[in-house]
N, C-alpha and C positions, 0 to 999 in steps of 0.2 A: 504493500500500500504506500502511496506517495506520502512523504512526511510534511504535512501542513502544520503550522502552528495551530493551537486549539481553536482560536477564533476563526481563522481562515478555513480550517477543516469543516467547522460547523456551517460556515457560509456556503462552502462548496456543496455539502450534502443538501442544504436547503434549496440551492438553485436546481439540484437534480430532482427534488420532490415537489417543488412548489407548483401550484395549479396555474395553468395559463390564464392570462387576464381575460375576464369576461367582457364581451362587447355586446351591447344591446343596440338594435336598430329599431327605433320606435317611429311608427308612421300611422297617419290616419287613413292610409290606403293599403295597398298590398305590401309595401315596403321593398319591393323587388328592386326598384331603381336606387333607393337609398342603400340597400345592401350591396349592390354593385359598386356604388361610389365608395362605401366603407371598405370593401375588399381591396379596391385600387389603392386607397390610402394605407391600409394596414400591410399590404404586400411590400411596402418600402422598408418594413422592419423585419429583421432576421429572427423572428420568433413566432411561436404559435399563439393563436387566440381562440377562445371559445366564443363563437358568434351566435347570438340568439336574436331572431327576428320577432318583433311584437307588432303585428299588423292591426289595422282597423281600430286604432285608438281615437275614436271620433266623439268622445264625450268626456267631461271632467271625471266621471266615475271610473271610466276605463283608464284615464290618466293616473288617478290615484292608485289603481291596481298595478299599473306599470311601475310607478314610483316605489311602491312597496316591494315589488319583485326585484327591482334594482338594488334597493337597500338590503334586502335579504341576501342577495348574491354577494354584496360587499362584505357583510358580516361573516358569511361562510368562508370566503377566500382570504379575508383579512386585508384587503386592499380595495380602493375605489374602482368600481367598474368604469368602463368607457361607454358613453352613449352617443350615438348619432341619431338626431331627431329631425323629422321633417313635418312636424305638427303645424298646421296653419292656424288653428284656434289659439288665441293668445292665452286664454285661461288654462287650457289643457297643457300648453307649452310651459307655462309658469309652474304648474304642478310638477311636471317631469323635471324641470330645471331645479326644483327644490330637493331632489334626491341627492344623496351623498355620493356623487359621481362626477367624473369629468364629462360634462355635457357639451357636445359640439352641435350647435344649432345651424343646420344647413340652410334653412330658410332665411334666418336672420343674416347669415353670412353673405348670401347671394341676392335675395329678393330686395332687401332694404336698399343696398347700393344701386340696384337697377331702378327702383322707384325714383331715387334721387336723380339718376342719370337720364331717365326717360321722362321725368317730370309727370309721372302718372302713378296712381295707386294700383297695386295688383288686386285681383279679385278676392284673395284670401278665402277661396271656396274649397272646402274639403273634398279631396279626391278628384279634383278637376283634371289632373293628368290622365285619369283612367276612365273618364266618362265619355267614351268614344264608341260605344257599342252600336250606335246608329249612324256612325260617320262613314263616309266613302272610304277613308283610310282603313278603318277596322274591317269593313266588308272585303276590301282588297286583300288584307292579310289572310282572312279566312279562305278566300278563293285561292290564294297562293299556296296555302298549306294543303288544301285539297288537291291542287294541281301537282305539287311535289310528291305527295303520297301516291297519286295515280301513276306518276312517271318515275317512281323509285326503281333503281336497279334494272332499267331497261324494260319495265313491264309493258309499256305502251308506246307506240309511235304516233298515237293520235294527238293532233293539235301541237306538234312540236314547234310549229311556226309561232305559237303563242309564248314559247319559253323566252325568258329574259337571258338565261344562261343554261348550258348543258354541260355538266361536269362529267369528265371521263377519267378513267384510271383503273388500275387493277382492283380486284376485290379486297375490301377492308383497308382502303387507303384514306378513308374519311369522307367519301362522297355523300352518303346518306345524312349524317349529322350536319354537314355543312349545308346541304340543300334545305333541310328543315329549319336550321337556324336562319338562313336567308329569308325563308318564307315567313317565319314567325316574327322576326324582328323588323324586317324591312319590306315585307309584302312582295318579295322577288319570286317570280315563278321559275323555279330551278328544277330541271329534270336531271337525272344522272344515269350514266351507262357504264357498265363494267367492260373493261378490255380483257378478253379471255384468250386462251391458247388458240382457239379456232381463228380468231382475228389475226394473230401473229403468224400462223401458218399461211393464211391468205395474203398477208402483208398489207391488209387494208382495214380501214375503219369499218365498224358495223354499217351495213348498207343504208339503214334508215337515217344515219347521221350526215351522209354526204351533202344533202341540200342545205344543211345548217352549220357548215363548217365555221362560219363567222361567229356563231354563238358558243363554240366549244371552249372550255377551259379545263386544263388537265391537273390532276393531283397525282403525285408520286410519293414514295416512302422508302426509307432505308430497308433493304431486304431482311436484315437481322430483326428489326422491329416488326416487320410484317410477319415474319415467321413466328414471333412470340404471340402476336395478336391472333393469328390463325390457329396456333396450337391451343389457345384458350377455347376455341370453338370446336375444332376437330383435331384433338391431340394425336400425334403419331401418323398423320395422314400425309399422302403425297402433296396434297393441297398446301400443307403447312411446312413441308420440308424446305430447309434453307436453300438447297440447290434449285428447287422449283421457284421459290420466291425471287432468287437472283435472276433466273431466266425471265420471269414475267415482268419484273421491274425494268430490266434492261431492254426487253422488247417493247414495252409500253413507252419508255422514254424515247427510243429510236423512232417509233411510230409518230409520236407527238412532234418530234423535230422534223421528220419528213413532211408532215402535214402543216407545219407552221403554227402549231397550237401552243399558246402560252401555257406554262405550267409551273407549279412550285412543289417542293417537298413538304409534306405535312408532318414529317417525323418529329420535329421539335417545335411545332406551332400549335397554338390553341385554335379551337373552332372560331373564336372571335377574330384572331389574326388572319386565318385563312379567308373568312368571309369578307373582312375589310379589303384584303388584296383583290378578291374577286370583284367587289363593288368598284374598286378603282379601275380595274381593267374593263369592265363592261359599261362603266360610266353612266350608271342609272342615277337620275336626279333624286335627291332626298326629298322627303315630304316637307311642305311649308307648315310651320306650327302657328 
């Protein structure tokens, strides 16, 4: 055992056993946006956090419950929790701010300076960011999700002309989650097609894609990582063998180069990063809020 002085040894043991800081995301809506923001901020710190989302805090009573929960967590862990809040109602917000915690008020941080800059008061309406179920944008996202599900994994050639983008690549390179993320977050109609050994033997893209080459975007992946992913699904199979993965990835990349298809490796990229790159390449205009 390493020879620490008594005090330093106790501190080292404490650091090994201490609970990760508890982080609350308190919102009067779903809290999804606030949680994404909180995750982006916390990822800058090389440590683990216990993140708890507290959604639909849309009354003072619920705010008191949230504050009590925050205080209880602080007593349990022996340190102040961290709270990200996006509460619009000033009374509820004050109640949560009264908790024994580091409270980071995202609305006060961003909305108040914008009110001053724009010389206009914001609506302060609870859940305004999610009241879009009857909007054209919302209906467009639902249509895009249905489209992406219908055109997942090359299931259908119908209405490919309506696609905003068609993702191609070997099986398990990330096409399906990227397609659904694009549809759910941005209303992008994304089809996806696997490139398979039959395509490599013919040396041609799947026949149904030929008229839509300008819509194609490719995903590739490191063969070693591909083998690991496929082994989780079909362990010990030829499909998952490293030699086969190397062959498929190499052939797919050559095919994309021959056909002038832009592509990227998904190996070390998140779905969000892949989707952002795709959006940049297909140049779809974002919605106006």
